[in-house]
C-alpha angles and dihedrals in degrees: 000000000000115000104161097097135217119223126359139228135205124233118249110280093208094063119105114257092257088058093050090052089045095055095043086052091049093055090050090047092053093047089051096048105037096065085059095056112121138138108296118228122232090222119104116281118266116229110232136165091041106184125181124184127171102315096341130098125193126190132182133188144159109269119253109240116264091357111179093192144351121220120197122209126191142174137175091213123043091204092062095053132235126293131193114274111200097180098085114107133182111275125212130265127213105217094183093061100027089236135128112241126213107177105287091348124090133189116215128200093043117195099165126060107209126068134188132186136209120194128193088032123163117259091251131026150133126243136201131185126214125192129207107196123209115264115282087239094058093045092051091048090058093045095052093044091051100042104029089042139034088259131302127292115213088249093052090049088053092046095050097041101037104112093203107039101012129107097225123232091278089051089054092050090050092048095051092045087063106048091160087070094051118092104231115216101170093089089069094060104115094225089056093044090054091056097039094060087065092063135068121224126249090262097053127081121247107237112204094210098042109113095196088069093074107131113146127211088258088056090054095049093047089049090054093047093048092052091048088054101045112019120121089207093067097161091052091055092047089052093048089056090046095052091041088056095041095050090037122188131172128236092203092056090056094047091051091049095052090044086060093051095058097259111142116254096247093055094041088058092047094051093044090053092048089053090057092045094049093051089054093047093047091053089047091054094046092050091052085068110091088217098048111150134200087248090060090056094042091053091051089054096045091050094046115117087213092057094043088055098039097057096035102250086132089069097039118112132179104180124110110341097340116125117220120246109249100200097099095042091051096049093040089063102029101042110013105040126358105024133233112325092345112138104331141073139202093275088058091052092051094049096042091052089065091063092065097053111121095032102127145160115237144158109258134175112278094247089060097049095122098037113085092184098074131094120266118267120265127240137039113331091226101047108032125076110255148137126240103223147144107289131181119220111201093191094064100045122112103243098190123115113262134207115190123188093011113208091342120151132191112269121254092245090077094062123191131023095013109037114107097013113144108229100183115146119209119195116186120224115282090237086077089062125080121238111320099352090114086087085076091074089075093052091046088055097049092044088052096047097041096075103029112127089242089058092045089053097045096048094043091053091051092050091049089049088051098048109023113028144306120276105058110133142177117260107064118154099234091190093061110114088212095050109159120251087253092053089047092054094049090050090049089052090050092050089050090050092047096048100044116101110248092029123246101031106178098206092053092051091049092049087053091056096045093052094050124109090234089060097042106039131099092254090060095066118104095356099132132067115229119244116233091264093048091046097052095041093045090053091054092046091047088073100025102129128137101238097209094038097244099107090221121148113269094031098086122113087222133024145150142208090221094224097080090056102045106029122127123252134066094281096066122095100232089053095044092048095057110322094273104173109182115224089000108079111149099201117067096225093078127227117311119266094195125085099248092068093062110032123087137122091264096047093047090052089053093051089054090047094054093045088051093057094037089060094047118105114262093246093054107117090213093061087084086084090184091292109137095231093031126248101303094181102109136194137192107185091165091057089048093052094047093051099041100038091050089060093057121103104258096019114252123239116242091206096054106096095208092049091051095043091050094051095048091048091051094056100036096043108026091150097056119078124227089256091069096038098061093104093045092047094051091046091051093048091048092049091050096053100039128086122237091269088070092233114061118086109242114167120207089238089067098050123100117249095198125090131059099288102009123210087253093052091049092052091051093047091052092051091050092049090052094051094047090053098055126102100259093057090054085063134069 
């Protein structure tokens, strides 16, 4: 994992000295821990770095995933058996030096990340460690709320885990796998309504001279973020971001194209934004069909004016001596369907590119918006009513016969039922078509590609990487009797794809993943690093509770305007955390899903910086954080505590440090058992009862709760900021 960072950021100068030291320490902590991230085994931890000195024993080990408790056993004589030893306690860790610290003693070359100490130990002895994992129900709840959603809200945790009135983790999976049955309420949020009126829907033409269609790219990004934060159909929002990133297009490329056609820059920006929005809405509508197939989604992408412009099909001609542009043909197979070097070669790319000649974007009359086989509209593009739409131009199409994948068969590694299949595609000369029927070549191609085993493998691998863990890859030998669990899951997804009718039903493939052992087991918890979008949205959702129980706008303990998260420019958090520009990715491979693409010293510093300003009170002058409109992501952790702790039985005290720490840990780290949170818990309690000098004892009960913000509120905000900055919250 990359640690050498790009960029840098300074800590807030307005923070008290203790906070400056805290955030510097958090950055070092993350840098020290993230290189050690790997898939955790479900086997028992191995005791390493055993150090005994005088009457003290020190042990360290890699934590067991989702461990509720650790029990140490010891004996001085193996023949007499082991007994429980309750005298072990968690030892310290020096993040700055990556060493375990035992008083004046340090252990270098650390390979494990958890340390325990026993004092007054006998000179010789034997030690054993037992692990009690969290319940499978609790682990699965955390997994589904972190993978099928942009992180849990406190209310969703209650709903999924409540034994009496809850729906259980499996119930949540079933619910999210059927979004058409969920009543969506996010569209009624005023902030979203104010943006939505600037767009037109997928069934409505885009009029180039209609001033009411005036959404900007920043509007679209904020709309996307707000839906991620508040939608009931969380899995649907996750999938829409995934498909937008998979079938990636670029707003800037569309703007530049229209600038070159004579369209004024204001209208060009509006139309380019609408293209991105309409792609998203068409995928949404498709996914709300229980039998939505990969072909359905691929067809939306192929017909998208944004895609036709982005990969240069709009300039590709095949008539006379013109040579077709190969960009779309190459990326269609390499990035959208079959995967890199997986069942095709350069000749296939060259031949396939000729099928897309004639696919164009043109201004047409409004009545012909959804008919690509009509002439372009007459008149000046800026002054006459018209619609920018997908348009097919017969006179630029390559009319020759085409043979793609000649005599190619599916390799033996795929096994039954795929191995040995001939997947050659023959396309007759367009002269055999009548009029504009040459457009059918494109649809013949995507229909052929959509359900090839190479495509089944590639898309299944990407979905497993998204929902299970990093490291799935194309190229498994599916005939290997010792096929890895990852390979077995990919093959199972492919068989589900192959055997559904129609083939390639996305919801069936996802159900297959969510019901797999790899997805549901202890070792699946906290195995992926959040992208910048996932990190910021999950932080808001982590405290998103209506503090009066109404659910009305303005009553939530955390919220955002969307704009101050996703805006363009170096001041905005998604840019600072790794240059994530929603709907404007320049490279066609999309943003990375794996951890290595997002973690460096610089990006970690920016995550801490954003969390710090997010947790500041709204009236803090430093909350601006260089963002033009200020950081409009707000939090009210005190309101959260007052509301939620009052509902406990018996009610919890908001001035009891352990009570506050336990509740915050329960909602921020629901997938991590108490056994692994001992250091986090102690650090939180120490923070809550210590003054800003980092030394003087200052309990919560003695802090004033008056003022704006009060001393009590400032202390709570600091603790929340610390917890949301630590390693485990970076993971999902």
